[in-house]
N, C-alpha and C positions, 0 to 999 in steps of 0.2 A: 801462932801465925794464922792469919785468916785464910779460909778456903779460896776466896776470890784471888787473893795475892798469890797463893800457891799455884792456883790454876794458871794465872797470867804468867808467872815466872816459868812454869813448865812449858807453856806454849811458846814463849819467846826463846827459851833454850832450844826447843825443837826446831823453830824457824831458823835460828842461827846455824844449827847443825845441818839442817837441810840445805841451806844456802851454801855453806862451806862444802858440803858433799857435791852439790851440783857444779860448783866452780871447779873443784878438783877433777871431777869427771870430764867436764868440758875441756879443761886444759890438757888432760891426758888424751882425750879423743882428738883434739887439735894437733897434738904432737904426733900421734900415730898417722893422721891424715897427711900432715905436712911432709912426711917421708916420701910420698908418692906424687907430690904436686909440682907443677912448674913454678918458676918464680912469679909469673904474672898471676896465677891462681892464688898463690900464697899471699900476695899483696892484697887481693880482693878479700880473702878470708881474714886477714889481719884486721880489716875494718870491722868485720862482724865480731871478731873476738874482742876488740876494744869496746864495742857496744855492749857485749855480754858482760864485760868487766864493769862497765859503768852501771848497768842495771843491777848487777850483784852488789856492787858497793852501795848503791842507793838502798837496796833492800836491807843490807847490814846496818846502814845508818838509821833506817826506819826502826829496826829492832832496838838499837841503842837509844833512839829518841823516846820510844815507849818505856824503856827501863828508867830513863831520867824523869819522865812524867810521873812514873810510879813513885820515884824518890820525892818529888815535889808534893805528892799527895799522901805521904806517909805520916801517920799520927793525926792528931786533931789539927784541923785547918779550916780556913774559910774557903768556900767553894761555891761555884754556881751549880745549882741542882735543878731537877724538875720537881715541881710540887705535885700534889695528888691530882691536879687537873691537867698535867702535862705542860704547864707554863714554866718558863725559866724564872727561877728565883736567884738573883745574882749575889746574894750575901747570906749564905747559910753556914753556920758553924757545924762542921762534920767531925764526928769523933769515931766513926766506924767506917772501915773500907767499903762495906756493903751499901752505905748511905751516900757514897761519893759517886755522882753521876759520871765523872771523868773516868774513874776506874771501871765502872760497868760498861762504858762506851769502849774502853780499850779491849774488853772481853768480847764485845759484840761480833767481831769478825770470826770468832771461834764458836759461834752459836751452833754449828753443826757437829761440834765435838761431843762425844758421849758424856764427858764430865761437866759440860756447861749446864748451869742451872737456870731455869726459866726466871727465877726471881731476880737475876742479874740484868735482865733485859730492861732498858729504860723506856 
């Protein structure tokens, strides 16, 4: 297994776990607060909670979409990549995860992570 793939899978697993943890904590905090609120205040908070749920669900779908993009770029495939001048080359046969610009771009949001490698930057 490639280091870039392992890195991305680990970060996505961490993201999903963090999102699940935040949602669980948010729901628990909400239940604790609701014991002491009037009906009117609870109705106002329920709108915020629905917004929280929508954002969390969007974040979970974001993690899932990145996992699916990784599936599409598994193994040898045609891909748009950046050439040595930084120009887009729309039809390159890629055989290594490290040569796939899409995979390297998926790793870019984690550039501040200590395991991120500079050579993955596109």
